[in-house]
C-alpha positions in Angstrom: -33.6 -13.0 2.7 -31.3 -13.7 -0.2 -30.2 -17.2 -1.3 -26.5 -18.0 -1.5 -25.4 -20.9 -3.6 -21.9 -22.2 -2.6 -19.7 -24.4 -4.6 -17.1 -26.2 -2.5 -19.3 -25.7 0.5 -18.5 -29.1 2.1 -14.8 -28.1 2.4 -13.0 -26.7 5.4 -13.8 -23.0 4.6 -17.2 -23.8 3.1 -18.6 -25.5 6.2 -17.7 -22.6 8.4 -19.0 -20.1 6.0 -22.3 -21.9 5.6 -22.7 -21.8 9.4 -21.9 -18.1 9.6 -24.3 -17.2 6.7 -27.2 -19.2 8.3 -26.6 -17.4 11.6 -27.0 -14.1 9.7 -30.3 -15.3 8.3 -29.3 -16.1 4.7 -30.7 -19.0 2.9 -27.8 -21.3 1.9 -27.7 -24.1 -0.8 -24.8 -26.2 -1.9 -23.5 -27.3 -5.3 -21.6 -30.5 -5.0 -20.3 -33.4 -7.1 -21.6 -35.8 -4.4 -25.2 -36.0 -3.2 -24.2 -38.2 -0.3 -23.2 -35.3 2.0 -23.9 -35.3 5.7 -25.1 -31.7 5.8 -28.5 -30.2 6.6 -28.8 -27.8 3.6 -30.4 -27.9 0.2 -28.0 -29.6 -2.1 -27.7 -29.6 -5.9 -25.3 -31.8 -7.9 -23.1 -31.0 -10.9 -20.8 -32.9 -13.2 -17.9 -31.0 -14.8 -17.1 -33.8 -17.3 -20.6 -33.8 -18.7 -21.1 -30.1 -18.3 -24.3 -30.5 -16.2 -25.7 -28.6 -13.2 -28.9 -29.8 -11.6 -31.9 -27.7 -12.5 -32.8 -25.2 -9.9 -29.3 -24.5 -8.6 -28.3 -21.4 -10.4 -31.9 -20.4 -11.1 -32.7 -19.9 -7.4 -29.5 -18.2 -6.5 -29.2 -14.5 -5.7 -25.5 -14.8 -5.0 -23.0 -17.5 -5.9 -19.8 -18.0 -3.8 -17.3 -20.1 -5.6 -15.0 -22.1 -3.4 -14.4 -25.1 -5.7 -10.9 -26.3 -6.5 -8.7 -29.3 -5.7 -6.4 -28.8 -2.7 -3.0 -27.7 -3.9 -1.2 -29.3 -1.0 -3.0 -32.6 -1.2 -0.5 -34.5 -3.4 2.8 -34.1 -5.3 2.4 -32.0 -8.4 2.6 -34.6 -11.1 1.3 -33.6 -14.5 -2.0 -35.2 -13.8 -2.3 -33.4 -10.4 -1.4 -30.1 -11.9 -4.1 -30.5 -14.6 -6.6 -31.4 -11.8 -5.7 -28.3 -9.8 -6.3 -26.1 -12.9 -9.4 -27.8 -14.3 -11.1 -28.0 -11.0 -11.0 -24.2 -10.8 -11.2 -23.0 -14.4 -13.7 -25.5 -15.8 -16.0 -25.3 -12.8 -16.1 -21.5 -13.1 -16.7 -21.7 -16.9 -19.6 -24.2 -16.4 -21.3 -21.9 -13.9 -20.9 -19.0 -16.3 -22.4 -20.9 -19.2 -25.4 -21.9 -17.1 -26.0 -18.3 -15.8 -25.8 -17.0 -19.4 -28.1 -19.7 -20.7 -30.7 -19.1 -18.0 -30.4 -15.4 -18.0 -30.5 -15.5 -14.2 -30.4 -12.2 -12.5 -27.4 -12.8 -10.2 -26.6 -10.0 -7.8 -22.9 -10.9 -7.4 -20.5 -13.7 -8.2 -17.9 -14.0 -5.4 -15.0 -16.3 -6.0 -12.0 -17.5 -4.0 -8.6 -17.1 -5.5 -5.2 -17.3 -3.9 -2.1 -15.2 -3.1 -0.4 -17.7 -5.4 -1.5 -15.3 -8.1 1.7 -13.4 -7.4 3.9 -16.5 -7.7 6.2 -18.1 -5.3 9.5 -16.5 -6.2 10.6 -14.6 -3.0 11.1 -10.9 -3.4 11.1 -7.7 -1.4 7.9 -6.5 -3.0 4.7 -6.2 -1.0 2.2 -7.3 -3.6 -0.9 -5.3 -4.3 -3.9 -6.3 -6.3 -2.7 -4.3 -9.3 0.5 -6.3 -9.6 0.9 -8.8 -12.5 0.6 -12.5 -11.9 3.6 -14.7 -11.3 5.1 -16.7 -14.1 5.2 -20.0 -12.2 2.6 -22.8 -11.9 0.5 -21.1 -9.2 0.7 -17.7 -10.8 -0.5 -19.1 -14.1 -3.2 -21.2 -12.4 -4.6 -18.2 -10.5 -4.4 -16.0 -13.6 -6.5 -18.5 -15.7 -8.9 -19.0 -12.7 -9.5 -15.3 -12.3 -9.8 -14.8 -16.1 -12.7 -17.3 -16.0 -14.2 -15.4 -13.0 -13.9 -12.0 -14.8 -16.3 -13.2 -17.5 -19.2 -12.7 -15.1 -18.6 -9.0 -15.3 -19.4 -9.2 -19.0 -22.9 -10.1 -18.0 -23.2 -7.0 -15.8 -22.7 -9.1 -12.6 -20.7 -7.6 -9.8 -17.7 -9.8 -9.5 -15.4 -10.1 -6.5 -12.2 -12.2 -6.2 -10.7 -12.9 -2.8 -7.0 -13.8 -3.0 -6.6 -15.9 0.2 -3.5 -16.9 2.1 -3.1 -19.6 4.7 -6.5 -19.9 6.6 -6.1 -20.5 10.3 -8.7 -22.8 11.8 -8.7 -25.5 14.5 -10.6 -27.8 12.2 -7.8 -28.8 9.9 -6.0 -27.4 6.9 -2.5 -25.9 6.8 -2.4 -24.9 10.5 -3.2 -28.4 11.7 -0.3 -29.7 9.6 2.0 -27.0 11.0 0.9 -27.7 14.5 1.2 -31.5 14.3 5.0 -31.8 14.6 5.0 -29.0 17.2 2.6 -31.0 19.4 5.0 -34.0 19.1 7.9 -31.8 20.3 9.8 -31.8 17.0 9.1 -28.3 15.7 11.6 -26.8 13.2 11.8 -23.8 11.0 11.5 -24.7 7.3 14.4 -23.9 5.0 15.9 -20.5 5.7 12.8 -19.4 7.6 12.8 -16.1 5.9 9.9 -16.9 3.6 6.7 -15.1 4.5 3.4 -16.8 5.4 0.5 -14.6 4.5 -2.4 -15.8 6.8 -5.9 -15.0 7.8 -8.1 -16.2 10.7 -11.2 -18.1 9.3 -13.5 -15.7 11.1 -12.1 -12.8 9.3 -12.2 -14.6 6.0 -15.9 -15.5 6.4 -16.6 -11.9 7.5 -14.9 -10.6 4.3 -17.1 -13.0 2.2 -20.2 -11.5 3.9 -18.9 -8.0 3.3 -18.5 -9.0 -0.4 -22.2 -9.9 -0.4 -23.5 -6.8 1.3 -21.1 -4.1 0.2 -22.2 -3.1 -3.3 -19.0 -1.1 -3.8 -16.8 -4.2 -3.6 -15.6 -5.2 -7.1 -12.6 -6.9 -8.5 -9.7 -8.5 -6.7 -8.9 -8.2 -2.9 -6.1 -9.7 -0.9 -7.8 -11.6 1.9 -4.9 -11.8 4.3 -4.2 -10.3 7.7 -2.0 -7.1 7.8 0.6 -8.8 10.1 3.5 -10.0 8.0 5.3 -13.0 9.5 8.1 -15.2 8.3 8.1 -18.9 8.7 10.6 -18.6 11.5 8.4 -16.0 13.3 5.2 -18.0 12.7 6.8 -21.2 14.1 8.2 -19.5 17.2 4.9 -17.9 18.1 3.0 -21.2 17.5 5.4 -23.2 19.6 5.2 -20.6 22.4 1.4 -20.7 22.5 1.4 -24.5 22.4 4.1 -24.5 25.1 6.4 -26.8 23.1 10.1 -26.6 22.3 11.6 -25.4 19.0 14.5 -27.4 17.7 17.6 -25.4 16.9 18.2 -27.0 13.5 16.1 -26.0 10.5 14.6 -28.5 8.1 17.0 -28.3 5.1 15.6 -27.0 1.9 17.0 -29.9 -0.1 15.1 -32.4 2.1 11.8 -30.6 1.5 12.5 -30.6 -2.2 13.2 -34.3 -2.2 9.9 -35.0 -0.3 7.5 -32.6 -2.0 9.1 -32.0 -5.4 7.9 -28.9 -7.2 5.2 -28.4 -4.5 8.1 -27.5 -2.1 8.0 -24.0 -3.4 4.9 -23.2 -1.4 6.8 -24.2 1.8 10.2 -22.6 1.0 9.1 -19.3 -0.7 6.6 -16.7 0.3 6.0 -13.0 -0.2 4.4 -10.2 1.7 0.9 -9.2 0.5 -0.8 -5.8 1.0 -4.1 -5.5 2.8 -4.5 -1.8 2.0 -7.4 -2.3 -0.4 -9.6 -4.4 1.8 -8.9 -2.1 4.8 -9.7 1.0 2.6 -13.1 -0.6 1.8 -13.9 -0.3 5.5 -13.2 -3.8 6.7 -11.7 -4.0 10.2 -9.9 -7.2 11.1 -11.1 -9.1 14.2 -7.7 -10.8 14.3 -5.1 -8.4 12.8 -2.1 -9.9 14.6 -0.9 -13.5 14.5 -0.4 -13.8 18.2 -4.0 -13.1 19.0 -5.3 -15.2 16.1 -3.3 -18.3 17.3 -4.2 -17.6 21.0 -7.9 -17.6 20.0 -7.4 -21.0 18.3 -5.0 -22.6 20.7 -5.2 -20.5 23.8 -5.8 -21.4 27.4 -9.5 -22.3 27.1 -8.9 -24.6 24.1 -5.4 -25.9 24.8 -6.2 -29.0 26.8 -8.7 -30.2 24.2 -6.6 -29.4 21.2 -3.5 -31.1 22.5 -5.1 -34.3 23.4 
């Protein structure tokens, strides 16, 4: 069975993807900055500042899944944090490319995460497709530079796939946990106007799309990895409060308050566009959770509710 090397494999998505890949019989190895990881998988280290990847990492890989990148919602977007967000994506990808080229490794595919931030955060009526140009704001520029680094692998004749991901829904943390926290406390409110869209995907579907990207030799280029169900912030919040059986406050959280708290990062909360899933569906992928209601019910439904709300 093929060996999959995963960067960023100790993160929220990476841990789940590792588990799913192992269940399917793949050999999985991790590439991490920190050797002290509590995980039962072969682990190699790398150092972006020194441009070093531990020997044996890329040489043994049949496929590389690139999930590395600083969390965009972790801190306010100071100049230092913006540089970290970009460098953690672009420089890490460039380093892997350099090592693959040096070692002339026969890689079957390079599969990289990207983000729907590629299209920018300025709210429009457009339903963005993979052929649309990148946005002109920070996230758009970041994703454009990130994908440009990824595209270099195709120059080596390597099949290259970029998955532009939205908000990943999982019980284990991430954006959904932050959204659910105030709801569980009974202080749920719609953010800003509530008209901004939240492109989302259940973690099971996202992992299945990564596996399809490994196994489907026809997959190439960029794909929007989001569910086909378009929901605004107001709709998302109402569905989540209903499933959690909590009240929704009548007053929205004012936009100016979010801007004061989060600064430039507030754009990812106050703006959001619809994103097309036509390409991934045309490739033959069938979503397990195509609708928000059934996705959230799976995560916070009757069988899980008592445990999750404790």
